[in-house]
C-alpha positions as CSV (number, residue, x, y, z in Angstrom):
1,G,-0.1,0.1,-0.1
2,G,1.5,3.2,-1.2
3,G,-0.3,5.9,1.3
4,G,2.0,6.5,3.7
5,G,5.1,5.2,5.8
6,G,3.7,5.1,9.2
7,S,0.7,5.3,8.2
8,G,-1.2,2.7,7.5
9,E,-1.1,-0.2,5.3
10,G,-3.5,-0.4,2.1
11,R,-4.5,3.5,2.1
12,G,-5.7,3.9,-1.3
13,R,-2.8,2.8,-3.6
14,G,-1.8,-0.8,-3.2
15,G,-4.1,-2.1,-0.8
16,G,-5.1,-5.4,-1.7
17,E,-8.0,-5.7,-3.6
18,G,-10.3,-8.8,-3.9
19,E,-10.4,-10.7,-7.1
20,G,-12.2,-9.2,-9.8
21,G,-12.3,-6.0,-7.8
22,A,-14.6,-6.9,-5.8
23,R,-17.4,-4.2,-4.0
24,C,-17.3,-3.0,-0.8
25,F,-21.0,-4.6,-1.0
26,D,-22.0,-8.5,-0.7
27,E,-24.3,-8.6,-3.7
28,S,-25.6,-11.5,-2.5
29,A,-26.6,-9.9,0.4
30,P,-27.6,-6.5,-0.1
31,P,-27.6,-3.9,2.5
32,I,-30.2,-3.0,5.4
33,F,-29.2,0.2,5.3
34,A,-29.6,3.2,2.6
35,V,-26.2,4.7,1.6
36,E,-25.9,8.4,1.1
37,K,-22.4,9.1,0.3
38,I,-20.8,12.6,-1.8
39,A,-18.2,11.0,-3.7
40,T,-16.7,10.9,-7.2
41,A,-18.9,9.6,-9.5
42,S,-17.4,6.5,-10.5
43,A,-16.7,5.8,-7.3
44,A,-19.5,3.0,-6.6
45,T,-17.1,0.9,-8.4
46,L,-13.5,2.4,-7.8
47,A,-11.0,-0.1,-7.6
48,S,-7.4,0.2,-6.2
49,S,-4.5,1.7,-8.5
50,P,-1.2,-0.1,-8.8
51,T,1.3,0.1,-6.2
52,G,3.0,3.4,-6.5
53,A,6.1,1.6,-6.0
54,S,9.1,0.5,-8.8
55,A,7.4,-2.5,-11.0
56,S,10.0,-4.4,-9.7
57,F,8.7,-5.7,-6.2
58,G,5.7,-5.8,-4.4
59,V,4.5,-4.8,-1.1
60,V,2.4,-8.0,0.4
61,N,1.0,-7.7,4.6
62,A,2.4,-10.2,7.0
63,V,-0.6,-11.4,8.0
64,E,-2.9,-11.6,4.5
65,V,-5.8,-9.3,4.4
66,S,-8.4,-9.1,1.1
67,A,-9.8,-5.6,1.4
68,A,-12.1,-4.9,-1.0
69,A,-11.8,-2.3,-3.5
70,A,-15.2,-0.2,-3.9
71,A,-17.1,3.1,-3.5
72,A,-16.2,5.1,-0.5
73,A,-19.8,4.9,1.5
74,A,-21.1,6.1,4.7
75,A,-23.9,4.3,6.7
76,V,-27.6,6.0,7.4
77,P,-30.8,4.5,8.5
78,T,-33.1,3.3,6.2
79,G,-35.3,6.1,4.9
80,A,-32.7,9.2,5.8
81,T,-33.5,11.9,3.4
82,G,-31.0,14.3,4.9
83,P,-28.8,16.0,8.3
84,S,-30.7,14.3,11.3
85,A,-32.2,16.7,14.0
86,G,-29.8,19.6,14.2
87,T,-27.5,19.5,17.5
88,F,-25.7,22.3,18.2
89,Y,-21.8,22.5,19.3
90,D,-20.5,25.5,20.8
91,G,-17.3,24.2,21.0
92,A,-17.5,24.3,16.5
93,G,-19.6,27.3,16.4
94,F,-21.3,25.3,13.5
95,H,-25.2,23.9,13.3
96,E,-25.9,20.7,11.6
97,D,-29.3,22.1,9.8
98,D,-26.8,24.9,8.6
99,T,-25.9,23.6,5.7
100,S,-25.0,26.6,3.8
101,L,-21.9,26.3,6.2
102,V,-20.6,23.1,4.7
103,P,-17.4,23.4,2.6
104,S,-18.4,22.0,-1.0
105,N,-15.1,20.4,-0.9
106,R,-14.7,18.5,1.8
107,V,-13.9,15.4,0.2
108,S,-10.7,14.1,0.2
109,S,-8.5,15.8,-2.6
110,L,-5.1,13.7,-3.1
111,L,-6.6,12.1,-5.8
112,Q,-8.5,15.0,-7.9
113,S,-7.0,18.6,-6.6
114,P,-4.6,20.1,-8.5
115,D,-1.1,21.2,-7.4
116,G,-1.0,24.8,-5.0
117,T,-4.8,24.2,-4.2
118,G,-3.9,21.4,-1.8
119,S,-6.7,21.3,1.3
120,G,-7.9,24.0,0.5
121,G,-8.6,22.7,-3.3
122,S,-12.3,23.2,-5.0
123,V,-14.2,20.2,-6.8
124,D,-16.3,20.9,-9.3
125,R,-20.2,19.7,-8.6
126,D,-20.2,18.2,-11.9
127,T,-17.7,16.3,-11.1
128,V,-19.1,14.5,-8.1
129,A,-22.5,12.4,-7.7
130,A,-24.4,11.3,-5.0
131,V,-24.7,7.5,-4.2
132,Y,-28.4,6.7,-2.7
133,E,-29.3,3.1,-2.8
134,H,-32.0,1.6,-1.0
135,S,-32.7,-2.4,-1.6
136,D,-34.5,-5.7,-0.5
137,L,-34.5,-5.7,3.0
138,S,-35.4,-9.5,2.8
139,N,-32.3,-12.1,3.9
140,A,-30.2,-8.6,4.6
141,P,-28.0,-8.9,7.4
142,D,-28.6,-6.3,10.0
143,M,-26.6,-4.3,9.3
144,Y,-22.5,-3.3,7.7
145,V,-19.6,-1.7,9.2
146,I,-17.3,0.0,6.1
147,R,-14.0,0.9,7.1
148,T,-13.0,3.4,4.1
149,D,-10.5,6.5,3.4
150,G,-12.5,8.1,0.8
151,F,-11.2,6.2,-1.9
152,T,-11.1,2.0,-1.1
153,C,-13.2,0.4,2.0
154,S,-13.4,-3.2,3.7
155,R,-15.8,-4.1,5.9
156,E,-15.6,-5.3,9.5
157,E,-17.0,-8.5,10.8
158,V,-20.8,-8.2,11.8
159,E,-22.5,-11.4,13.2
160,E,-26.2,-10.9,15.3
161,R,-25.2,-7.3,15.9
162,M,-22.2,-7.9,17.6
163,L,-19.3,-5.5,15.9
164,K,-16.1,-7.7,15.6
165,I,-12.6,-5.9,14.0
166,S,-11.5,-8.1,11.4
167,H,-7.8,-7.4,11.3
168,P,-5.5,-4.8,12.9
169,S,-5.3,-1.6,10.8
170,T,-1.7,-2.4,10.6
171,Q,0.2,-5.2,10.3
172,Q,4.0,-5.7,9.5
173,L,4.9,-5.5,5.6
174,V,7.5,-7.1,3.6
175,L,8.7,-6.2,0.3
176,V,9.4,-9.3,-2.3
177,W,11.1,-8.5,-5.6
178,R,10.0,-9.5,-8.1
179,K,12.7,-9.0,-10.4
180,P,16.6,-8.8,-8.9
181,P,17.6,-5.1,-8.3
182,T,20.2,-3.9,-10.6
183,R,21.3,-0.2,-9.2
184,I,22.6,0.7,-5.7
185,F,22.3,3.9,-4.7
186,V,25.2,4.8,-1.9
187,L,24.7,8.0,0.4
188,K,26.7,9.3,3.1
189,K,26.8,11.9,5.8
190,L,29.0,14.9,5.4
191,G,32.4,15.2,5.2
192,T,35.5,12.5,4.1
193,A,35.2,10.9,7.2
194,L,32.9,7.8,6.0
195,L,34.7,7.5,2.8
196,P,36.8,4.0,3.5
197,Q,33.5,2.8,4.7
198,L,31.6,3.9,1.6
199,V,34.2,2.6,-0.7
200,E,33.8,-0.8,0.6
201,V,30.7,-0.8,0.9
202,A,30.1,-0.4,-3.6
203,H,33.2,-2.8,-3.6
204,A,31.2,-5.8,-2.3
205,M,27.9,-4.4,-4.1
206,M,30.2,-4.3,-7.5
207,S,31.2,-7.7,-7.1
208,M,28.0,-8.9,-6.6
209,G,27.0,-7.8,-9.9
210,F,25.1,-4.6,-9.1
211,Q,25.8,-1.3,-10.8
212,V,26.3,1.9,-7.7
213,I,26.3,5.1,-7.9
214,V,26.9,7.9,-5.6
215,E,26.1,11.8,-5.5
216,E,28.5,13.6,-8.1
217,G,30.2,15.5,-5.3
218,V,31.5,12.6,-3.4
219,L,32.8,11.5,-6.2
220,G,34.3,14.3,-6.5
221,E,35.9,13.6,-3.2
222,M,36.8,10.3,-3.7
223,K,38.7,11.8,-7.2
224,A,40.0,14.7,-4.9
225,T,41.7,12.6,-2.5
226,T,45.3,11.6,-4.0
227,E,47.1,9.9,-0.9
228,M,44.2,7.1,-0.6
229,K,47.0,5.4,0.9
230,G,47.9,7.7,3.7
231,Q,44.4,8.4,4.3
232,W,42.7,4.7,4.1
233,G,45.8,2.8,5.2
234,G,43.6,1.3,8.4
235,V,40.6,0.8,6.0
236,D,40.9,-2.7,6.5
237,S,40.7,-2.4,10.6
238,A,38.8,0.0,10.9
239,A,35.6,-0.9,8.0
240,P,33.4,-3.7,8.7
241,S,34.2,-6.9,8.0
242,L,32.6,-7.5,4.8
243,S,34.4,-10.9,4.5
244,G,30.7,-12.4,3.8
245,S,29.9,-10.6,1.1
246,F,32.6,-11.0,-1.4
247,D,35.6,-13.2,-2.4
248,S,38.0,-9.9,-2.3
249,H,37.9,-9.0,1.2
250,S,41.8,-9.3,1.4
251,A,42.5,-6.9,-1.1
252,K,44.7,-3.8,-0.5
253,A,42.9,-0.3,0.2
254,D,44.3,1.1,-2.8
255,D,42.9,-1.8,-4.8
256,I,39.6,-1.6,-3.6
257,R,39.5,2.0,-4.2
258,D,40.7,2.6,-7.7
259,A,38.2,-1.1,-8.8
260,V,35.0,1.0,-7.8
261,L,36.5,4.4,-9.3
262,A,36.9,2.3,-12.5
263,K,33.0,1.6,-11.9
264,V,30.9,3.6,-10.1
265,G,28.7,6.3,-11.4
266,S,27.5,9.2,-10.2
267,L,23.1,10.9,-10.0
268,K,22.6,14.1,-11.2
269,L,20.7,16.5,-9.8
270,D,18.3,19.0,-10.9
271,A,20.4,22.5,-10.5
272,E,17.5,24.5,-9.6
273,T,15.9,22.3,-7.0
274,G,19.2,20.1,-6.0
275,R,16.5,16.7,-6.6
276,I,16.6,13.9,-8.5
277,P,14.9,15.0,-11.8
278,R,11.3,13.4,-12.3
279,E,12.3,11.3,-15.7
280,D,14.7,9.7,-13.4
281,W,12.1,8.6,-10.5
282,G,12.0,4.9,-10.6
283,T,15.8,4.4,-11.9
284,I,17.3,3.4,-8.3
285,D,16.4,0.3,-6.6
286,V,17.7,0.4,-3.1
287,I,20.0,3.4,-1.2
288,V,22.2,2.3,1.6
289,C,22.9,5.0,3.9
290,L,25.9,5.5,6.0
291,G,25.9,8.3,8.7
292,G,22.8,9.1,11.3
293,D,19.6,10.6,10.6
294,G,20.6,13.7,8.6
295,V,21.5,11.2,6.0
296,I,17.6,10.0,6.2
297,L,16.3,13.0,5.8
298,H,18.6,14.2,2.7
299,A,17.6,10.9,1.0
300,S,13.9,11.9,1.8
301,K,14.7,15.3,0.5
302,L,16.5,14.2,-3.1
303,F,13.2,11.8,-3.8
304,Q,10.6,14.3,-3.8
305,G,8.2,11.4,-5.5
306,P,8.6,7.6,-5.6
307,V,11.7,6.7,-2.6
308,P,13.3,3.3,-3.5
309,P,13.5,0.7,-0.1
310,L,16.2,2.9,1.6
311,L,18.6,0.8,4.2
312,G,20.4,3.3,6.9
313,F,23.5,2.2,9.0
314,H,24.1,3.5,12.2
315,F,27.6,5.7,11.9
316,G,26.3,8.9,13.6
317,S,25.9,10.5,17.0
318,M,22.2,9.6,17.2
319,G,20.6,7.1,14.5
320,F,17.2,7.2,15.4
321,L,16.3,5.7,11.7
322,T,19.2,3.7,11.2
323,N,18.7,0.6,13.1
324,H,21.7,-1.5,11.3
325,P,24.5,-2.2,13.5
326,P,27.8,-1.7,11.6
327,D,29.0,-5.3,12.3
328,K,26.3,-6.7,11.0
329,M,26.8,-5.0,7.6
330,A,27.1,-7.9,5.0
331,Q,24.2,-9.5,6.5
332,S,21.8,-6.3,5.9
333,L,23.0,-5.4,2.5
334,L,22.3,-9.4,1.2
335,R,18.7,-9.1,2.6
336,S,18.2,-5.6,1.4
337,V,18.5,-7.3,-2.0
338,G,16.8,-10.5,-1.4
339,R,19.4,-12.9,-0.6
340,G,18.9,-13.1,3.0
341,K,17.4,-15.2,5.7
342,P,13.7,-15.2,4.9
343,A,11.2,-12.4,7.0
344,H,7.8,-13.6,8.6
345,N,8.3,-17.0,6.5
346,I,8.8,-15.2,3.2
347,K,11.7,-16.6,1.3
348,G,13.8,-13.5,0.0
349,G,11.3,-11.2,1.7
350,V,13.0,-7.7,3.1
351,P,10.9,-6.7,6.2
352,I,10.3,-2.9,5.8
353,T,8.3,0.0,7.2
354,L,6.1,2.4,5.0
355,R,6.7,5.9,7.1
356,M,4.5,8.5,6.3
357,R,5.4,11.7,4.5
358,L,3.7,14.9,4.2
359,E,3.1,17.0,0.8
360,C,3.4,21.2,1.7
361,T,1.9,23.4,-0.7
362,L,2.9,27.4,-0.2
363,V,-0.2,29.6,-1.9
364,K,0.7,33.2,-1.7
365,A,-2.3,35.4,-0.5
366,H,-2.4,36.7,-4.1
367,D,-2.8,33.0,-6.0
368,S,-5.2,32.9,-3.1
369,T,-8.6,31.5,-5.1
370,R,-9.9,33.4,-2.2
371,N,-8.7,36.6,-3.6
372,G,-9.2,35.6,-7.4
373,G,-6.2,33.8,-8.2
374,A,-5.8,30.7,-9.8
375,G,-4.8,28.7,-6.9
376,G,-1.1,28.4,-8.1
377,S,1.6,26.6,-5.4
378,S,4.8,28.9,-5.4
379,H,7.0,26.2,-4.0
380,S,6.3,22.9,-2.7
381,Y,8.2,20.3,-0.6
382,T,7.9,16.4,1.1
383,V,8.7,16.3,4.3
384,L,9.2,13.5,6.4
385,N,10.1,15.0,10.2
386,E,8.0,18.1,10.1
387,V,7.2,21.5,8.8
388,L,7.0,24.4,11.2
389,V,5.6,27.5,11.1
390,D,6.7,29.9,13.5
391,R,7.8,34.1,14.5
392,G,11.1,33.9,13.0
393,P,12.8,36.7,14.2
394,S,10.1,39.3,15.5
395,P,9.4,39.8,18.8
396,F,5.6,39.9,18.6
397,L,3.4,36.2,18.6
398,S,2.6,34.8,15.8
399,K,-0.8,34.1,14.9
400,I,-1.9,31.5,12.7
401,E,-5.5,30.4,11.4
402,A,-5.5,26.4,11.2
403,Y,-8.4,25.1,8.4
404,D,-9.2,21.9,7.4
405,R,-10.6,21.7,3.8
406,G,-11.8,25.1,4.6
407,Q,-13.3,24.3,8.1
408,L,-11.7,26.2,10.9
409,I,-9.8,24.1,13.7
410,T,-8.4,27.0,15.7
411,T,-6.9,29.8,15.9
412,I,-3.1,29.3,17.0
413,Q,-1.0,32.6,18.9
414,A,2.2,30.9,19.9
415,D,6.0,31.4,19.4
416,G,4.8,28.8,15.8
417,V,3.2,25.3,15.6
418,M,4.3,21.9,13.7
419,L,2.7,19.6,12.2
420,A,4.7,16.4,12.2
421,T,4.4,13.1,10.8
422,A,5.1,9.4,13.0
423,T,8.4,9.6,12.5
424,G,9.1,13.3,13.1
425,S,7.3,12.6,16.8
426,T,10.3,11.8,18.1
427,A,12.2,14.8,16.7
428,Y,11.6,18.4,17.3
429,S,7.3,17.5,18.1
430,V,8.9,16.1,21.2
431,S,11.0,17.9,22.3
432,A,7.9,21.0,22.1
433,G,6.0,18.5,24.2
434,G,4.4,16.2,22.0
435,S,3.9,12.6,22.2
436,M,6.0,9.4,21.1
437,V,4.0,8.0,18.1
438,H,5.2,4.4,16.1
439,P,5.6,5.3,12.4
440,N,3.1,3.1,11.3
441,V,0.2,4.9,13.0
442,P,-1.9,6.4,10.5
443,A,-1.6,10.2,12.0
444,I,-0.3,13.7,11.6
445,L,0.5,15.7,15.0
446,M,-0.4,19.5,15.4
447,T,2.5,20.5,18.5
448,P,2.6,24.2,19.7
449,I,5.4,26.2,20.6
450,C,5.1,28.0,23.6
451,P,1.1,28.7,23.2
452,H,-0.2,31.9,24.9
453,T,-3.0,30.3,26.4
454,L,-2.2,26.9,28.3
455,S,-5.3,24.9,27.3
456,F,-3.4,24.6,23.8
457,R,-1.9,20.6,24.2
458,P,-0.4,18.7,21.5
459,V,-3.4,16.7,19.3
460,V,-2.8,14.1,17.1
461,L,-4.7,14.1,14.2
462,P,-6.0,11.3,11.6
463,D,-3.6,11.1,8.5
464,S,-6.9,11.7,6.2
465,V,-7.1,15.2,7.5
466,E,-5.8,18.1,4.3
467,V,-4.9,20.7,6.8
468,E,-4.6,25.2,5.9
469,L,-2.0,26.8,7.4
470,R,-2.5,30.7,7.0
471,V,-1.1,33.4,8.1
472,A,-4.1,36.0,10.4
473,D,-5.3,38.6,8.2
474,D,-4.8,40.9,11.2
475,A,-1.5,39.6,12.0
476,R,0.8,41.9,13.8
477,C,3.8,40.6,11.9
478,S,4.8,38.0,9.3
479,A,5.9,34.3,9.8
480,W,8.5,32.1,8.2
481,V,7.9,28.5,7.0
482,S,10.6,25.6,7.2
483,F,10.5,22.1,5.8
484,D,12.6,19.2,7.6
485,G,14.7,22.1,8.6
486,K,15.8,23.4,5.2
487,E,15.2,25.6,2.9
488,R,13.1,28.4,4.9
489,R,10.7,30.8,3.4
490,E,8.5,34.2,4.7
491,L,4.8,34.0,4.9
492,C,3.1,37.1,4.7
493,S,-0.3,38.1,6.0
494,G,-2.8,35.8,4.0
495,D,-0.4,33.2,2.7
496,S,-1.2,29.9,3.1
497,L,0.3,26.5,3.7
498,F,-1.4,23.6,2.4
499,I,-0.5,20.2,3.8
500,R,-2.0,16.9,3.6
501,M,-0.4,13.2,3.1
502,S,1.9,12.4,0.6
503,Q,1.3,9.4,-1.2
504,F,4.8,8.5,-1.4
505,P,6.6,7.0,1.6
506,V,9.7,6.3,2.6
507,P,10.1,2.6,3.0
508,T,13.3,1.5,5.5
509,I,14.1,-1.4,5.5
510,N,14.0,-3.2,9.1
511,Y,17.0,-4.5,11.2
512,A,14.4,-6.9,13.8
513,D,10.6,-6.0,12.6
514,Q,9.0,-2.5,13.1
515,T,8.2,-2.3,16.4
516,G,11.4,-3.8,17.5
517,D,13.2,-1.5,15.7
518,F,11.2,1.8,17.1
519,I,11.5,0.9,20.8
520,S,15.1,0.0,20.4
521,S,15.8,3.0,18.9
522,L,13.6,4.6,22.1
523,R,16.3,2.8,24.4
524,R,19.2,3.3,22.3
525,C,19.3,7.2,21.7
526,L,16.8,8.3,24.2
527,R,17.4,6.3,27.1
528,W,13.6,5.9,27.2
529,N,12.3,5.2,30.9
530,E,15.7,3.9,32.2
531,R,15.9,4.6,36.0
532,E,18.5,2.7,38.5
533,E,17.1,-0.1,40.1
534,Q,17.5,-0.5,44.0
535,K,20.2,-3.0,44.8
536,P,21.2,-5.0,48.5
537,L,24.4,-3.8,49.7
538,D,27.3,-5.4,48.5
539,E,29.3,-7.9,50.6
540,Q,32.5,-5.7,50.7
541,T,30.3,-2.7,51.7
542,M,28.6,-4.9,54.7
543,K,32.3,-6.2,56.3
544,E,33.1,-2.6,56.0
545,L,30.2,-1.3,58.3
546,R,31.0,-4.4,60.4
547,K,34.1,-3.6,60.6
548,I,33.1,0.2,62.0
549,S,30.7,-0.8,64.4
550,G,33.0,-3.8,65.9
551,S,35.9,-1.4,66.2
552,G,34.8,2.3,66.4
553,G,37.0,2.9,62.6
554,F,39.2,1.1,60.4
555,D,42.5,1.8,58.7
556,D,42.2,2.5,54.8
């Protein structure tokens, strides 16, 4: 499922579908409920689209679940023709009978909104239709419970009016190669400290027949290092042992370096954006990262579209996202290409975590459809950790209005606010008081930074929300936005930032499994819940105490 990383698998991109594109409703047993839902005209028979990742591999659930692909549907009692008797909720300031306050675009825009409209993108009323069905109620089950994300749905178990959950919303994921990978992209952190390790990894993968490419800057560093023997003389003892993955592990460092330089290729980036050009999407099979979390974020920045499976080795100071230890490098490299031990009883399987990302679109006030503009975006960015809007150098509090598809959530007066993924929950968000969330939980975290009201606590929102952060027209100062800590830009009054779940997650290869890697990182990096245990007195201390009590003192 491609919907988003830690955001829950089978999210309408690659979720398993029933045979022949099974519909959400069992036609042999018509539903007792009428169904009324504003959806796309083809929603009644919508089937899952192919997996958004590379065609050379597929992603399957370790617990095999066949999710029926069909229309988004909401159940309402039989005979209902519209909203029930209106109720008023003071907190929202919205009366259910007042349908004029309901925006016409309160449907997900992931598949249909143009660039720049984001969550506030308008939906053409001519392209939507109401699905409203009545059926013969004889021999029908009492009720259905539909699990839907707006694009696909599956049915929960209902037996004699007793509701059951058919399966967990998230399971272990295993990547299976349909065709063997061929191109390996090796990344490292800044500086030359890890050049020896990069050369060893490249040589190992080349010896197995893979094409290895690096960044142009890294290739320049390799060529510019003239005295290789003096700088890398201890590479055989300092670098991780890769004797299990190639035959020439005893070769001298300079011979290995020469062999790598003769065959290694370089990846050319877009000169304007510093990202991989769209025409090169899907040309890389595996990314190998040497370093810490910064290298993972750098890979996410390079691949703003589909991201290949990513294997991270811990060579940094923190390494929360790089769970693979250097001393197990050979085994991890083999597993990443389908040559390792079976994963969850699947031969050649690669255990992965799909880490959701956020698609962020900046729309200036003069381009906004509210002001008669075309809604075009001035900047777009896909983040793995968080997007931050803050007051910048101004001494005044920022004033930011938060909307979900045009409906006001709240007005924020604070030093700033961030929207983070579950992966980013253990980064800046947790430092600002947010919760730590497992990367497989489909959620978006809204975490304020030093809010003016103490009641404004961090909240965890579902990944289906499409949030607009707009600088208020009466704000006393501009705001500033940054994406994963980079590309900082100023937001003036009326400027909007649209944030929604990206359809391109970052698939990271697990060392153990999804939960095991997460808990291991919490303990290793954050010393989570570690405390000293109460211990009894040791024998030596007891002897010294008894010596004092017997003689009134003792000599050292």
